C-alpha positions, -999 to +999 in steps of 0.1 A: +104+023-139+087-003-116+109-025-098+100-062-091+115-088-068+151-102-074+168-113-045+205-112-045+233-131-032+236-121+006+205-104+028+221-074+045+255-073+025+265-044+007+268-043-032+308-045-025+305-085-018+288-093-054+304-109-077+329-088-099+307-089-129+281-072-112+302-043-094+313-038-128+281-022-137+277+015-134+265+030-105+234+047-122+223+014-133+224-003-101+201+025-089+178+020-116+174-018-112+182-024-080+168+003-057+169+004-014+137-013-001+131-010+037+095-024+043+106-062+034+129-063+064+137-044+094+163-026+076+175-016+041+181-039+015+182-034-022+152-050-042+181-079-050+189-086-012+153-090-004+137-124+004+105-113-002+082-104-036+086-066-038+073-041-060+089-006-061+073+025-077+099+055-076+091+090-078+098+093-116+073+065-123+048+084-101+054+118-120+055+098-153+020+079-148+003+113-136-021+094-112-054+112-103-058+088-073-035+066-053-050+036-060-040+044-100-008+032-085-016-001-071-043-012-096-029-047-110+006-046-101+013-082-091-008-097-067-034-066-060-065-062-066-081-026-060-121-025-054-137+010-058-172+021-051-169+045-081-142+072-091-125+107-071-124+099-036-149+072-031-145+039-006-114+020-018-105-017-006-070-031-016-066-070-015-032-080-017-025-118-024-064-124-018-065-114+019-093-095+030-096-054+026-086-052+062-056-079+056-033-053+041-015-029+061-008+006+052+023+026+064+028+065+056+066+069+066+066+044+090+033+055+106+003+029+103-031+043+090-063+028+093-096+029+110-096+008+141-133+011+139-138-006+101-103-019+100-098-004+066-070+017+056-079+054+043-065+045+003-089+070-015-075+101+006-038+098+002-029+125-025-002+107-052+012+141-055+027+146-022+041+109-024+079+103-034+080+065-035+058+034-028+070+000-017+046-031-020+056-063-001+037-091-007+033-121+016+026-127+053+046-100+074+029-102+108+060-115+126+075-078+118+044-055+116+019-075+140-021-077+132-034-075+095-002-078+075-020-110+060-015-103+024+011-081+030+025-043+037+019-013+015+045+017+024+041+053+010+071+076+014+061+113+015+085+137-008+118+143+002+142+173-004+161+166-037+195+182-047+190+214-064+154+216-061+142+243-040+104+241-045+077+236-071+043+252-083+017+231-104-019+242-119-037+213-137-075+207-147-097+186-166-128+166-176-156+168-147-147+204-137-118+190-122-093+218-110-062+214-087-033+232-075+002+225-057+031+241-044+060+236-024+096+246-009+125+226+004+159+233+012+192+215+028+219+232+049+248+210+062+232+181+073+198+195+081+168+197+055+132+208+054+102+207+029+070+219+031+041+213+006+006+212+001-023+208-027-060+215-032-082+199-058-117+200-065-139+179-091-178+176-096-170+140-103-190+115-122-221+095-120-217+067-093-250+048-108-270+043-143-286+077-144-275+092-112-260+126-104-225+135-104-206+131-071-180+153-063-150+149-044-126+179-024-094+175-009-070+199+009-034+182+018-005+194+033+030+182+042+056+193+064+089+174+070+125+185+092+152+163+099+189+166+109+217+136+104+245+132+127+277+134+116+283+099+134+253+084+117+216+082+124+198+113+127+162+127+141+133+140+123+098+148+122+070+142+098+033+159+095+010+150+071-026+159+067-052+152+041-091+164+049-120+175+026-155+160+015-165+131-008-203+125-022-216+094-027-252+079-031-271+088-004-250+116+011-215+128+018-187+127+044-162+150+057-131+133+063-097+140+081-068+118+081-036+129+100-001+115+108+025+127+130+056+110+136+090+115+153+123+096+149+154+095+168+184+073+155+214+070+168+248+047+163+257+033+200+289+014+186+305+001+154+281-032+161+251-014+175+221+009+160+193+019+179+163+039+165+131+047+183+097+062+168+069+078+181+038+084+159+002+094+163-024+089+136-062+099+131-089+088+110-122+110+113-151+107+093-187+126+098-214+112+074-245+129+063-274+115+045-295+085+047-276+069+074-255+098+093-228+084+114-194+097+131-165+077+134-132+089+149-100+067+154-070+078+174-038+054+173-005+062+190+026+040+190+060+038+201+084+014+186+118+007+195+143-012+172+180-020+181+200-033+152+233-057+161+258-067+133+287-095+132+305-093+102+278-099+071+252-111+099+227-090+114+200-092+145+173-067+151+155-069+186+127-045+193+095-036+211+062-017+201+031-001+223+001+010+207-030+025+220-063+026+200-092+048+210-124+054+191-153+078+197-187+087+175-224+082+172-225+048+176-224+033+209-192+007+219-188-016+248-153-004+250-138+026+234-102+017+236-075-010+239-036-014+241-012-037+224+020-045+236+046-064+214+083-077+211+098-089+183+133-100+166+147-109+133+182-128+124+196-120+088+222-146+083+248-151+052+267-182+043+283-173+007+258-177-020+233-185+007+206-165+029+186-172+058+163-151+080+141-156+108+118-134+125+095-141+153+071-117+170+050-118+203+017-096+204-002-091+238-036-072+234-062-065+258-091-072+236-085-105+222-052-122+239-018-130+229-010-142+197+027-156+182+038-152+146+070-162+126+087-166+098+118-180+075+131-176+047+157-186+024+176-174-007+198-194-030+223-174-059+228-201-087+251-176-108+252-137-116+218-136-128+194-162-113+182-168-077+157-192-060+137-178-027+117-204-003+096-189+028+073-198+053+051-173+075+024-170+097-002-139+102-032-129+120-060-104+111-073-086+145-110-081+152-117-044+147-141-026+173-170-028+150-164-068+152-160-066+190-182-038+205-206-019+181-240-017+193-267-008+168-301-016+158-300-051+144-264-060+151-240-064+184-206-071+185-188-102+197-163-096+224-155-131+225-139-131+186-106-146+180-084-132+154-080-148+118-049-170+114-032-176+082+000-193+073+018-189+038+042-206+018+060-192-011+085-202-038+102-178-059+125-177-088+140-146-105+166-135-136+182-104-135+201-090-166+220-056-177+186-042-190+160-067-182+146-090-155+119-113-149+103-131-116+079-158-110+065-164-075+042-193-065+023-192-030-003-205-009-021-191+019-043-210+045-064-190+068-087-203+097-113-185+119-127-160+092-145-132+109-176-137+091-213-119+095-239-143+106-275-132+113-309-148+123-332-149+094-363-148+118-352-115+137-328-101+114-306-097+145-269-104+137-232-106+148-197-117+138-184-151+142-153-172+139-170-200+113-148-203+081-119-213+068-101-200+032-074-213+009-058-186-013-031-199-039-019-182-069+010-172-092+027-138-100+048-135-133+065-099-140+090-087-164+107-052-174+132-040-199+148-004-195+172+016-215+178+053-219+153+054-248+127+029-231+107+017-198+086-012-201+073-033-177+044-061-175+027-082-148+005-110-148-012-122-117-036-154-113-055-162-079-078-191-070-097-179-036-119-204-020-138-205+010-131-242+021-166-245+038-189-233+011-165-237-019-173-205-034-150-180-044-142-153-019-158-121-028-145-090-047-113-105-058-106-112-097-089-144-106-070-129-136-050-093-136-028-082-163-009-048-163+016-034-192+031+000-185+053+013-218+070+045-219+090+063-248+118+082-233+133+113-254+155+143-246+125+169-234+094+150-238+081+111-234+050+095-248+038+064-225+006+040-223-010+017-195-031-011-201-050-029-177-071-060-173-090-079-151-113-110-149-147-111-134-154-110-096-183-120-074-196-090-053-210-115-022-199-146-004-228-167-019-216-159-054-249-149-066-238-114-082-210-113-107-194-085-122-179-085-154-143-082-164-129-051-181-098-035-197-086+001-201-060+019-216-046+052-202-022+074-225+001+100-216+028+124-224+050+150-207+069+179-225+096+203-206+096+229-229+117+253-210+142+251-184+124+241-151+087+243-170+070+210-180+036+205-193+018+171-190-016+158-206-033+122-195-062+105-214-077+080-188-097+050-203-091+063-237-120+038-249-146+050-225-150+014-210-181+011-186-172-011-157-176-018-120-158-036-093-185-033-066-221-031-060-242-010-040-276-012-030-306+015-034-314+029+001-351+027-006-360-002-029-327-019-015-319-033-053-286-035-062-267-013-084-232-012-100-210+015-090-196+030-122-158+038-127-153+072-145-154+070-184-129+086-207-112+116-187-087+141-198-063+161-175-034+188-183-009+205-160+017+230-158+045+227-135+075+248-126+104+232-107+126+260-087+162+250-089+198+263-077 
């Protein structure tokens, strides 16, 4: 079941401190309706304790929805707009609360993934089959995560060893000559655990433009994790993830590789002090062939140290972070590396039914200087079921290497750029009951110094400048219902995005999104459907290229036909709706064309889970 925001009585306090009526609920019910979330603050909370707007997509949801791409999990979730240049591994952008495509931070097991040249995370290359959980945290979070967390943070957690499950094997196939295989092993002995898995998928793809050729996608991905928990608390672990392959597009194809490697060590120094350090490395490499060949390779290394101090129900986190970005490729950069140092702190305080959180961070980047960000949040519990939350936070988006240093014909980077700066205010109110919940959030984000491309109409020479301001405001409504037989979730989003200098809507954002997920659960099988609808959007800043809104329906079924054996069937876009969320331009005529999403698509799978 998808979990939506429900702040509870105390931030950072255990469930034992909740009212007796809540504590009396069964442990299973609490786990289902109030899961642990770690991205919203610098430490674990339940969704109910969080002072942020949060959506949690659990492993059961991922398996039940049978997503073909990672973006299928995010599409039309509260506050989320997804734009893609077609289906199956094509360039994808995620707009969270109206922030730009580089204004959302993507974390994989705490490791930041992005291209430092383009500034956009590689959403299209994340295989959902290796993901065990996704947390979507909406709202400015630069005071916790630094640059680019203007609209929020999305963190994907890779698979973890499960009790009793020793491994799996799966084969799948369907429309567009799509074939896939996945397999893995996992185990736990005492306090130590290990997991290793991989997958391979290949599809001929679909046409990206009317009358065009099918454009394929190939992906091979692997995951390895080893961890050990200390008896006195804390632990040590290593994660290695890689996804690579080839994706075809109009005018060429790209060989890609993304890799994330992380090592963490966490120790309990005393009853009041817990310390954690993480070292990580992330690579984003793309070699493009065709009309405009290019090579862009990004390497990011980081070290992060957090110290958590507790005093009763109050908590203080102090930490530091150091990151180095390096770029290489076929294009010339005036600078090919930069460093960023940061110190940060967070205080979570509880006063009976009132929670308060403060956060502050200072970043010092050798490319664009120092930036201070902060936030304050307040939660007020009225009774067992109803809670109000208020928050204010600042954020910034860092200029990318392309913005600052890229030197190509008709374009020169601008090393004097300042970061974009945002201020977000949010009010939220929620109700949570034994089998259902609702949540409403209203926000406004004011962004200054938007980094915008400016060109000379006479010479066609262009560069990036800080020239514009934007106002983004919206409302998010979500509700859900869960019993042993039904799992129903609904979300409605309205976002008013405006360039305050021109009065135009910000490009590529739909004003209205609706998502409905319904699943009927039986003993050994299930039936489900997802309905997604989005209003129109402009593809350009001048608001001259309008893309129509659309609505789609997916249906699915799953059946456990023997112990350990299961089968799945999904029909995506049942009514074969032809729609587009972005435009491309012909390399010869420069005429625009719509990037078409896939029509009706069938996929089937058979899986075996090895259990003790």
